[in-house]
C-alpha positions as a Markdown table, in Angstrom:
| # | Residue | x | y | z |
|---|---|---|---|---|
| 1 | Met | 85.7 | 49.0 | -38.5 |
| 2 | Thr | 83.7 | 46.4 | -36.7 |
| 3 | Asp | 85.5 | 44.5 | -34.0 |
| 4 | Pro | 85.8 | 40.8 | -35.0 |
| 5 | Thr | 85.3 | 39.8 | -31.5 |
| 6 | Ala | 82.0 | 41.6 | -31.1 |
| 7 | Arg | 80.7 | 40.2 | -34.4 |
| 8 | Lys | 81.5 | 36.7 | -33.2 |
| 9 | Ala | 79.5 | 37.4 | -30.0 |
| 10 | Glu | 76.5 | 38.6 | -32.0 |
| 11 | Asn | 76.5 | 35.6 | -34.3 |
| 12 | Ala | 76.7 | 33.3 | -31.3 |
| 13 | Ser | 73.7 | 35.0 | -29.6 |
| 14 | Ala | 71.6 | 34.7 | -32.8 |
| 15 | Glu | 72.4 | 31.0 | -33.1 |
| 16 | Thr | 71.4 | 30.5 | -29.5 |
| 17 | Glu | 68.0 | 32.3 | -30.1 |
| 18 | Asn | 67.4 | 30.2 | -33.2 |
| 19 | Thr | 68.1 | 26.9 | -31.5 |
| 20 | Ala | 66.3 | 27.6 | -28.2 |
| 21 | Ala | 63.3 | 25.2 | -27.5 |
| 22 | Pro | 59.9 | 26.8 | -28.0 |
| 23 | Thr | 58.2 | 27.9 | -24.8 |
| 24 | Ala | 54.8 | 26.2 | -25.9 |
| 25 | Leu | 53.8 | 23.4 | -28.2 |
| 26 | Thr | 52.0 | 24.3 | -31.3 |
| 27 | Pro | 48.5 | 22.7 | -31.8 |
| 28 | Glu | 49.8 | 20.0 | -34.1 |
| 29 | Phe | 52.2 | 18.8 | -31.5 |
| 30 | Ala | 49.7 | 18.8 | -28.6 |
| 31 | Glu | 49.0 | 15.5 | -26.9 |
| 32 | Gln | 46.3 | 13.6 | -28.8 |
| 33 | Pro | 43.9 | 11.1 | -27.0 |
| 34 | Asp | 44.7 | 7.4 | -27.4 |
| 35 | Pro | 42.2 | 6.0 | -29.9 |
| 36 | Leu | 42.4 | 2.5 | -28.4 |
| 37 | Ala | 41.8 | 3.7 | -24.9 |
| 38 | Glu | 38.8 | 5.8 | -26.1 |
| 39 | Ala | 37.4 | 2.8 | -27.9 |
| 40 | Lys | 37.8 | 0.6 | -24.8 |
| 41 | Arg | 36.0 | 3.3 | -22.7 |
| 42 | Glu | 33.1 | 3.5 | -25.1 |
| 43 | Ala | 32.9 | -0.3 | -25.3 |
| 44 | Phe | 32.7 | -0.5 | -21.5 |
| 45 | Glu | 29.9 | 2.1 | -21.4 |
| 46 | Tyr | 27.9 | 0.2 | -24.1 |
| 47 | Lys | 28.4 | -3.1 | -22.3 |
| 48 | Asp | 27.2 | -1.6 | -19.0 |
| 49 | Lys | 24.1 | -0.1 | -20.6 |
| 50 | Leu | 23.4 | -3.5 | -22.3 |
| 51 | Leu | 23.7 | -5.4 | -19.0 |
| 52 | Arg | 21.4 | -2.9 | -17.2 |
| 53 | Thr | 18.8 | -3.1 | -20.0 |
| 54 | Leu | 18.9 | -6.9 | -19.9 |
| 55 | Ala | 18.5 | -6.9 | -16.1 |
| 56 | Glu | 15.5 | -4.5 | -16.3 |
| 57 | Met | 13.9 | -6.7 | -19.0 |
| 58 | Glu | 14.4 | -9.8 | -16.8 |
| 59 | Asn | 12.8 | -8.1 | -13.8 |
| 60 | Leu | 9.9 | -7.0 | -16.1 |
| 61 | Arg | 9.4 | -10.5 | -17.3 |
| 62 | Lys | 9.3 | -11.9 | -13.8 |
| 63 | Arg | 7.0 | -9.2 | -12.6 |
| 64 | Thr | 4.7 | -9.8 | -15.6 |
| 65 | Glu | 4.7 | -13.6 | -14.8 |
| 66 | Arg | 3.7 | -12.9 | -11.2 |
| 67 | Glu | 0.9 | -10.6 | -12.2 |
| 68 | Val | -0.5 | -13.1 | -14.7 |
| 69 | Ala | -0.3 | -15.9 | -12.0 |
| 70 | Asp | -2.1 | -13.6 | -9.5 |
| 71 | Ala | -4.7 | -12.7 | -12.0 |
| 72 | Arg | -5.4 | -16.4 | -12.7 |
| 73 | Ala | -5.4 | -17.3 | -9.0 |
| 74 | Tyr | -7.2 | -14.3 | -7.5 |
| 75 | Gly | -9.2 | -12.9 | -10.4 |
| 76 | Ile | -12.4 | -14.5 | -9.2 |
| 77 | Thr | -12.1 | -13.2 | -5.6 |
| 78 | Lys | -15.1 | -10.9 | -5.8 |
| 79 | Phe | -17.2 | -13.5 | -7.6 |
| 80 | Ala | -16.2 | -16.2 | -5.1 |
| 81 | Arg | -17.2 | -14.0 | -2.1 |
| 82 | Asp | -20.7 | -13.6 | -3.6 |
| 83 | Val | -21.0 | -17.3 | -4.2 |
| 84 | Leu | -20.1 | -18.0 | -0.5 |
| 85 | Asn | -23.4 | -16.4 | 0.5 |
| 86 | Val | -25.2 | -19.1 | -1.5 |
| 87 | Ala | -23.1 | -21.8 | 0.1 |
| 88 | Asp | -23.9 | -20.4 | 3.6 |
| 89 | Asn | -27.6 | -20.3 | 2.9 |
| 90 | Met | -27.6 | -23.9 | 1.7 |
| 91 | His | -25.7 | -25.0 | 4.9 |
| 92 | Arg | -28.2 | -23.1 | 7.1 |
| 93 | Ala | -31.1 | -24.7 | 5.3 |
| 94 | Leu | -29.7 | -28.2 | 6.0 |
| 95 | Ala | -28.9 | -27.3 | 9.6 |
| 96 | Thr | -32.5 | -26.4 | 10.4 |
| 97 | Leu | -33.4 | -30.1 | 10.4 |
| 98 | Pro | -31.6 | -32.1 | 13.1 |
| 99 | Glu | -30.1 | -35.4 | 12.1 |
| 100 | Asp | -32.4 | -37.5 | 14.2 |
| 101 | Ala | -35.4 | -35.9 | 12.6 |
| 102 | Arg | -34.4 | -36.8 | 9.1 |
| 103 | Ala | -35.3 | -40.4 | 9.6 |
| 104 | Thr | -38.9 | -39.5 | 10.3 |
| 105 | Val | -39.6 | -37.2 | 7.3 |
| 106 | Asp | -41.5 | -38.5 | 4.3 |
| 107 | Ala | -39.8 | -39.5 | 1.1 |
| 108 | Ser | -40.5 | -36.2 | -0.8 |
| 109 | Ile | -38.9 | -34.0 | 1.9 |
| 110 | Lys | -36.0 | -36.5 | 2.2 |
| 111 | Gly | -35.5 | -36.2 | -1.5 |
| 112 | Val | -35.4 | -32.4 | -1.3 |
| 113 | Leu | -32.8 | -32.6 | 1.5 |
| 114 | Glu | -30.6 | -35.0 | -0.4 |
| 115 | Gly | -30.8 | -32.7 | -3.5 |
| 116 | Val | -29.7 | -29.7 | -1.4 |
| 117 | Glu | -26.9 | -31.7 | 0.1 |
| 118 | Leu | -25.7 | -32.8 | -3.3 |
| 119 | Thr | -25.9 | -29.2 | -4.6 |
| 120 | Glu | -23.9 | -28.0 | -1.7 |
| 121 | Arg | -21.2 | -30.6 | -2.3 |
| 122 | Glu | -21.0 | -29.8 | -6.0 |
| 123 | Leu | -20.8 | -26.1 | -5.2 |
| 124 | Leu | -17.9 | -26.6 | -2.8 |
| 125 | Lys | -16.2 | -28.9 | -5.3 |
| 126 | Thr | -16.5 | -26.3 | -8.0 |
| 127 | Leu | -15.1 | -23.6 | -5.7 |
| 128 | Glu | -12.2 | -25.9 | -4.8 |
| 129 | Asn | -11.4 | -26.6 | -8.5 |
| 130 | Asn | -11.0 | -22.8 | -8.8 |
| 131 | Gly | -8.7 | -22.5 | -5.9 |
| 132 | Val | -11.2 | -21.7 | -3.2 |
| 133 | Lys | -11.1 | -24.1 | -0.2 |
| 134 | Lys | -13.3 | -24.3 | 2.9 |
| 135 | Phe | -11.7 | -24.7 | 6.3 |
| 136 | Thr | -13.3 | -25.5 | 9.7 |
| 137 | Pro | -10.7 | -24.9 | 12.4 |
| 138 | Gln | -12.4 | -26.7 | 15.3 |
| 139 | Gly | -9.8 | -27.4 | 18.1 |
| 140 | Glu | -7.0 | -25.6 | 16.3 |
| 141 | Lys | -4.9 | -22.9 | 17.9 |
| 142 | Phe | -6.4 | -19.5 | 17.4 |
| 143 | Asp | -4.7 | -17.6 | 14.5 |
| 144 | Pro | -5.9 | -13.9 | 14.1 |
| 145 | Asn | -4.7 | -14.1 | 10.5 |
| 146 | Ile | -7.4 | -16.6 | 9.5 |
| 147 | His | -9.8 | -16.6 | 12.4 |
| 148 | Gln | -12.1 | -13.9 | 13.8 |
| 149 | Ala | -12.9 | -14.3 | 17.5 |
| 150 | Met | -16.5 | -13.6 | 18.4 |
| 151 | Tyr | -16.4 | -14.5 | 22.1 |
| 152 | Glu | -14.5 | -16.5 | 24.7 |
| 153 | Val | -15.7 | -19.9 | 25.9 |
| 154 | Pro | -14.8 | -21.4 | 29.3 |
| 155 | Asn | -14.0 | -25.0 | 28.2 |
| 156 | Ala | -11.8 | -27.4 | 30.2 |
| 157 | Asp | -11.7 | -29.9 | 27.3 |
| 158 | Val | -10.0 | -27.5 | 24.9 |
| 159 | Pro | -6.7 | -25.8 | 25.6 |
| 160 | Ser | -6.8 | -22.1 | 26.3 |
| 161 | Gly | -6.4 | -20.0 | 23.2 |
| 162 | His | -7.8 | -22.7 | 20.9 |
| 163 | Val | -10.9 | -22.7 | 18.8 |
| 164 | Ala | -13.7 | -24.2 | 21.0 |
| 165 | Gln | -16.6 | -23.4 | 18.6 |
| 166 | Val | -16.9 | -22.6 | 14.9 |
| 167 | Ile | -19.8 | -20.3 | 14.2 |
| 168 | Gln | -19.0 | -19.9 | 10.5 |
| 169 | Ser | -16.4 | -21.8 | 8.4 |
| 170 | Gly | -13.7 | -19.8 | 6.6 |
| 171 | Tyr | -12.5 | -19.9 | 3.1 |
| 172 | Met | -9.0 | -19.5 | 1.5 |
| 173 | Ile | -8.3 | -18.6 | -2.1 |
| 174 | Gly | -4.8 | -19.7 | -3.0 |
| 175 | Asp | -2.7 | -18.8 | -0.1 |
| 176 | Arg | -4.9 | -15.8 | 0.9 |
| 177 | Val | -7.8 | -15.5 | 3.2 |
| 178 | Leu | -11.0 | -15.1 | 1.3 |
| 179 | Arg | -13.1 | -15.0 | 4.5 |
| 180 | Pro | -11.9 | -15.7 | 8.0 |
| 181 | Ala | -13.6 | -18.3 | 10.1 |
| 182 | Leu | -15.9 | -16.9 | 12.9 |
| 183 | Val | -15.0 | -18.7 | 16.1 |
| 184 | Gly | -15.4 | -18.9 | 19.8 |
| 185 | Val | -12.0 | -19.1 | 21.6 |
| 186 | Ser | -11.5 | -21.2 | 24.7 |
| 187 | Lys | -10.2 | -19.7 | 27.9 |
| 188 | Ala | -9.0 | -21.2 | 31.1 |
| 189 | Ala | -11.8 | -22.1 | 33.6 |
| 190 | Pro | -11.8 | -19.9 | 36.6 |
| 191 | Lys | -10.0 | -21.2 | 39.6 |
| 192 | Pro | -12.1 | -22.0 | 42.7 |
| 193 | Ala | -12.2 | -19.2 | 45.3 |
| 194 | Ala | -10.0 | -19.7 | 48.4 |
| 195 | Asn | -13.0 | -19.7 | 50.8 |
| 196 | Glu | -14.7 | -22.3 | 48.8 |
| 197 | Thr | -11.6 | -24.5 | 48.9 |
| 198 | Ser | -11.3 | -24.1 | 52.7 |
| 199 | Ser | -15.0 | -24.7 | 53.3 |
| 200 | Ala | -14.9 | -27.9 | 51.3 |
| 201 | Gly | -11.9 | -29.0 | 53.4 |
| 202 | Asn | -13.7 | -28.3 | 56.6 |
| 203 | Gly | -16.7 | -30.2 | 55.4 |
| 204 | Lys | -14.6 | -33.3 | 55.2 |
């Protein structure tokens, strides 16, 4: 016969095994991602991509506007440089005849001179209408960005480091240098030698 006490112990052990918690969750009970959190994450990523795309498009628009403006302002640079040679030749032709000699020339030559002067003025006006401006920096402080020094000039009437002579006028196109002005730069006059000063004092 089976011991009733042993049977009760076996039944208790089986019940314990049947009611024990599983050691691992089955797949259907595994933790699932939160759909709302996932949707928020994707929305944030799409918003970030949209903002980046809009910023890139704005930068592209501004860059395109700058390039178009530069093309309008500086597109004639090469042509303008070639035209400057014509303007220089006209100016040289007019400079060959001194002002005091113009009063003595006959009417036909005087008419030619006036025609050349008028043409030069019209040429400079046309260049200026297209953003090209002539500048003559006489007496201005020397600026290596827009002036090209050809030599130094001892000149007590002009401060040292300033433009004492303009050999050739310069031209700007917009805010850029089309051609620097060729200039002579003043320098301080040499100081008298010590022996000359002393001899002059002795002479008194």
